[in-house]
N, C-alpha and C positions, 0 to 999 in steps of 0.2 A: 415726196421721194427724195428730195435733196437732203432732208434731215437724216434718213437712213444711210445715204452715202457718206455723209459727214460722220455719222456714228461709226460706221465700219472703218473709215480712215482713222478716227481717233482710237478705235479699239485695236488697230493693228500697228499703225505706225508709231504712235507715242510709246507704248510699252516696249516695242522692239528698240527704239531709240534710247529709252532708259536703261534697258538691259545692256546695250552696247556701251554707253557711258559708265555705267557702274562697273563693267568689266575693265574699263580704263583705270578706274580708281583702284581696283583690285590689283591690276598689273603694276601700277606705279608705285603702290605703297605697301599692300599687304603681303604680296609674294616676296619682295626683296627682304622685308622685315622678318618674315617667317623663315626664309632660308638662312639668314644670318643668325637668328635665334636658335635654329637647329644645328648650327655649325657647319652650314653648307655654303660658306663664303666663296670658296673656289668655284663652286657650281654657279653661284650668282655672278661671279666675274666672267665666266665662260658665257653665261646667258647674255650679259651686257655686250660682250664681244661680238656675239651673233646678232643682237638686236640693240645697236647703240642709241636708238631713238627712245628707249626707256628712260634714259637719263634726261632727255628733254621733257618728257612727261613728268618726271620727278621734280624737276626744276620749277614747274608751273603747277604744282599739285593743288594749291589754294584755288586757282581759277578752275581747275578741273573739277574739284569738289563742289564748288559753288554752282557751276553749270550743270553738273550731274544732279545735284540736290534740287535745283529748280526744275529740271526735267522730270524727276521723280515725283515732285509735288504736282506739276502739271498733269503727269500721267494719272495720278490718283484723282485729281480734280475732274479730268475728262471722263474717267471711268465712272465716277459717282454721278456726273452730269448726264451721262448716256444710259444709266441703269434703268431709267423709266421709258426709254424709246422702245416702241414695240418692234418686235421681229416680224418678218413677213408671215402672211397667212398660210402659205405653202408649208406643209409639215416638214419636208426635207430641208427647206431653207430655214425654217424656225429652229430645227435641231442644230444646224450649223451655226446659226446666230448665237444660240445658248452655249454651245461649245466654245465658240470664239470669245464669248464674254468670260467664261471660266478660265480659258487659257490666258487671256489678258490679265485677269487678276493674279493668276499664279506667276506670270512674268513680272508683274509689278511687284509683288511681295518678294520674289527672288531677287529682283534688282535692289530693293530696299535692304535686304539682308546682306548682299554683297557690298552695297554702299556703306552700311554700318561696320562691317568687318574692316573694309579699307579705311574708313574714318578712324577706327580704333587704332589700327597699326600706324596710320600716318600721324595722328596728333596726340593720342592718349597712351600708347604703349610705352613710350619713353618714360613716362611718369610712373607707370605700374611696375615695369620690369627693371628700371635702373634707379 
């Protein structure tokens, strides 16, 4: 029974955490770069005026990307590890278990896409556009 509880925890908490951290990379790097590229510098200045903590996140972007990347890798590791764990015998709970697995995979893939977009704008876009 403990194995199923661990599996449910890994299938819900880790993907949610990876989604949260990958949104952090998007906010710190991709959105400001996109806004400046589109000529919306004054909008970015207003946004930073409202949320000044974004500059703190941008100052520590390397650490944020490392932590977020490690969490995404862990998320995929735990998803792959728990794919062979059986769902409950009850049909209703088994359906919920299967839906939870699908949602977890979608969240992880979405997190990876957001992470890669943020990584591009944080570290590679300067070489591509300038």
